[in-house]
C-alpha positions in Angstrom: -7.2 -27.1 -19.9 -6.8 -25.3 -23.2 -8.1 -21.9 -24.2 -10.2 -23.4 -27.0 -13.7 -24.8 -26.6 -14.0 -27.6 -24.1 -15.1 -31.1 -25.0 -16.6 -31.5 -21.5 -18.0 -28.7 -19.3 -15.4 -27.1 -17.0 -15.8 -26.8 -13.3 -16.0 -23.3 -11.8 -12.6 -23.8 -10.0 -11.0 -24.9 -13.3 -12.2 -21.8 -15.0 -10.9 -19.6 -12.1 -7.5 -21.3 -12.2 -7.3 -21.1 -16.0 -8.1 -17.4 -16.1 -5.7 -16.7 -13.3 -3.0 -18.4 -15.3 -3.8 -16.4 -18.4 -3.6 -13.2 -16.4 -0.3 -14.1 -14.7 1.2 -15.2 -18.0 0.5 -11.8 -19.5 -2.1 -13.1 -22.0 -4.5 -10.6 -20.5 -2.5 -7.6 -19.3 -3.4 -5.2 -16.4 -6.3 -3.0 -17.5 -7.3 -5.2 -20.4 -10.9 -6.3 -20.9 -11.9 -10.0 -20.6 -14.2 -11.5 -23.2 -17.9 -11.2 -22.5 -19.7 -13.7 -20.3 -21.3 -15.2 -23.5 -17.9 -15.6 -25.1 -16.4 -17.2 -22.0 -19.4 -19.5 -21.6 -18.9 -20.7 -25.2 -15.1 -21.1 -24.7 -15.4 -23.1 -21.5 -18.5 -25.0 -22.4 -20.6 -23.9 -19.5 -23.6 -21.7 -18.8 -23.4 -18.0 -18.2 -24.3 -18.4 -14.5 -21.3 -20.6 -14.0 -19.1 -18.0 -15.7 -20.7 -15.3 -13.6 -19.8 -17.2 -10.4 -16.2 -17.8 -11.6 -15.8 -14.0 -12.3 -17.2 -13.2 -8.9 -14.5 -15.6 -7.4 -11.8 -13.8 -9.4 -13.0 -10.4 -8.0 -12.7 -11.8 -4.5 -9.2 -13.0 -5.3 -8.2 -9.6 -6.6 -7.6 -10.6 -10.2 -10.3 -8.7 -11.9 -12.8 -5.8 -11.5 -16.3 -5.8 -12.9 -17.7 -2.5 -14.2 -21.5 -2.7 -14.7 -22.4 -2.0 -18.3 -18.8 -2.2 -19.4 -17.5 -5.7 -18.6 -14.7 -7.4 -16.7 -11.2 -6.0 -16.6 -7.9 -7.3 -15.3 -7.2 -5.5 -12.0 -4.0 -3.5 -11.7 -1.7 -4.0 -8.7 -2.6 -1.6 -5.9 -0.1 -0.4 -3.2 -2.4 -1.7 -0.5 -3.2 -5.1 -1.9 -1.5 -6.8 1.1 -2.7 -4.4 3.8 -6.0 -6.1 4.7 -4.6 -9.5 5.6 -1.6 -8.1 7.3 -3.7 -5.7 9.4 -5.7 -8.7 10.7 -2.6 -10.7 11.4 -0.8 -7.8 13.0 -3.7 -7.2 15.3 -4.0 -10.9 16.3 -0.2 -11.1 16.8 -0.3 -7.9 18.9 2.4 -6.2 16.9 3.9 -3.3 19.0 5.1 0.1 18.1 8.7 -1.1 18.6 8.1 -4.0 16.1 6.8 -1.6 13.5 9.6 1.0 14.0 12.3 -1.7 13.5 10.5 -2.9 10.3 10.2 0.7 9.0 13.9 1.3 9.6 14.9 -1.4 7.2 12.3 -0.4 4.6 12.1 3.4 4.7 15.8 4.1 5.2 16.6 2.0 2.1 13.8 3.8 0.2 15.2 7.3 1.2 18.7 6.3 0.1 17.5 4.9 -3.2 15.3 8.0 -3.8 18.4 10.2 -3.5 20.1 8.1 -6.2 17.3 8.4 -8.8 17.6 10.6 -11.8 15.6 12.6 -12.1 14.4 12.8 -8.5 10.7 13.4 -8.0 11.1 16.1 -5.4 8.2 18.2 -6.7 5.8 15.5 -5.4 7.5 15.4 -2.1 7.4 19.1 -1.6 3.7 19.2 -2.6 3.1 16.5 0.0 4.9 18.6 2.6 2.8 21.6 1.8 -0.4 19.6 2.3 0.9 18.3 5.6 1.7 21.9 6.7 -1.8 22.9 5.9 -3.4 20.0 7.9 -5.7 21.4 10.5 -6.8 18.3 12.5 -5.2 15.2 14.0 -6.7 13.0 11.4 -5.4 15.1 8.4 -2.0 15.4 10.1 -1.8 11.6 10.2 -3.2 11.2 6.7 -0.8 13.7 5.1 2.1 12.3 7.1 1.3 8.9 5.7 1.1 10.3 2.2 4.5 11.9 2.5 6.2 8.6 3.6 4.4 6.7 0.9 5.8 9.1 -1.7 9.3 8.7 -0.3 9.0 4.9 -0.7 7.6 5.4 -4.2 10.5 7.7 -5.1 12.9 4.8 -4.5 11.8 3.4 -7.8 11.5 -0.1 -6.3 8.0 -1.5 -6.7 8.5 -4.2 -4.1 9.3 -1.6 -1.5 6.1 0.1 -2.5 4.1 -3.1 -2.0 5.8 -3.8 1.3 5.0 -0.3 2.6 1.5 -0.7 1.4 1.2 -3.9 3.4 1.9 -2.0 6.7 0.3 1.3 5.8 -2.6 0.8 8.3 -0.2 0.1 11.1 2.0 3.1 10.1 -1.1 5.3 10.0 -2.0 4.2 13.5 1.5 5.0 14.7 1.2 8.5 13.1 -2.0 9.1 15.0 -0.1 8.3 18.2 2.7 10.6 17.2 0.6 13.6 16.2 -1.5 13.3 19.4 1.7 13.8 21.4 3.1 17.4 21.3 6.7 16.2 22.1 6.8 13.6 19.3 5.3 16.0 16.8 7.6 18.8 17.7 10.7 16.7 17.4 9.6 14.8 14.3 8.2 17.5 12.0 11.6 19.2 11.2 13.0 16.0 9.7 10.6 15.9 6.7 12.1 19.0 5.0 15.6 17.8 5.8 14.9 14.4 4.2 13.5 16.0 1.1 16.5 18.3 0.8 18.9 15.4 1.1 17.0 13.5 -1.6 16.8 16.6 -3.8 20.6 17.2 -3.5 21.4 13.6 -4.3 22.8 12.7 -0.9 21.9 9.0 -0.3 23.8 8.6 2.9 22.3 11.8 4.4 18.8 10.8 3.3 19.2 7.4 4.9 20.6 8.8 8.2 17.9 11.4 8.5 15.2 8.9 7.9 16.7 6.7 10.6 16.8 9.5 13.1 13.3 10.5 12.3 11.9 7.0 12.8 13.9 6.3 15.9 12.3 9.2 17.7 9.5 6.8 18.7 12.0 4.6 20.5 12.9 7.3 22.9 9.7 9.3 23.1 6.9 6.8 23.2 7.5 5.6 26.8 5.3 2.6 27.8 3.4 2.8 24.5 6.5 1.5 22.7 5.9 -2.1 23.8 2.1 -2.1 23.8 0.1 -3.5 20.8 -0.5 -0.7 18.3 -4.2 -1.2 18.3 -4.4 -0.9 22.1 -2.3 2.3 22.0 -4.6 3.9 19.4 -7.9 2.8 21.1 -6.7 4.0 24.5 -6.3 7.5 23.1 -9.8 7.4 21.6 -8.4 7.6 18.1 -9.8 6.3 14.8 -7.9 3.2 13.7 -6.3 3.2 10.2 -8.3 0.3 8.9 -11.2 2.7 8.1 -9.0 4.8 5.9 -10.2 5.3 2.3 -7.9 2.9 0.4 -5.6 4.5 -2.2 -6.5 3.9 -5.8 -3.0 4.6 -7.2 -1.3 1.5 -8.7 2.3 0.6 -8.1 3.1 1.3 -11.7 2.0 4.9 -11.3 3.6 5.4 -7.9 7.0 4.6 -9.1 7.2 6.7 -12.2 
């Protein structure tokens, strides 16, 4: 299929695949506006309703966004793009707190280490996040601001793939944080590590930042008791807490998170 006018009408699936290819090739960059429905209909040799259906399919696939009155735009990469499908899979697979802690150790310890190697290091954002966390006045806001802090540490690594990987598990991480902040022992032991992690990053101490993050995350292994090997969704629900899948999804794109 070419980008010029078609000699025969294109099928909807052909149009979807062709536009996907043009987006992925960089012909239409993130944030750029697609041609109008009329222009696309002429280009592909189909009616506007067919184009409208193809565009709706591209919205479902996460390639574009449609803004009424403005048109269709190439969608930027969001940090939580993978979270929906992973949340469903994790729930069905009965992922436990232990599973998640082990995964976070690999991801967040590396992120903290990399953040301490950056120049300049975005510690102002991290300190602001700590302040918001200190001002949290409910279990929900404690978990929300804790999640925001850890997301910023990962973003501070400068590695966009780590950002996407954390975004994929953010709902499970938030659920774990609800569990932690509903437990006075876990909260008391864990809170002090935040400031120490930021200090290590600010002072450019990669090994210390990595080790402090490891100690922080491993608290769950010793303090969660029987909850450690129960499915995360069961742990949260048994405590009468609101599961993370209802969180408002973050709008920040990976390109903004890592700058």
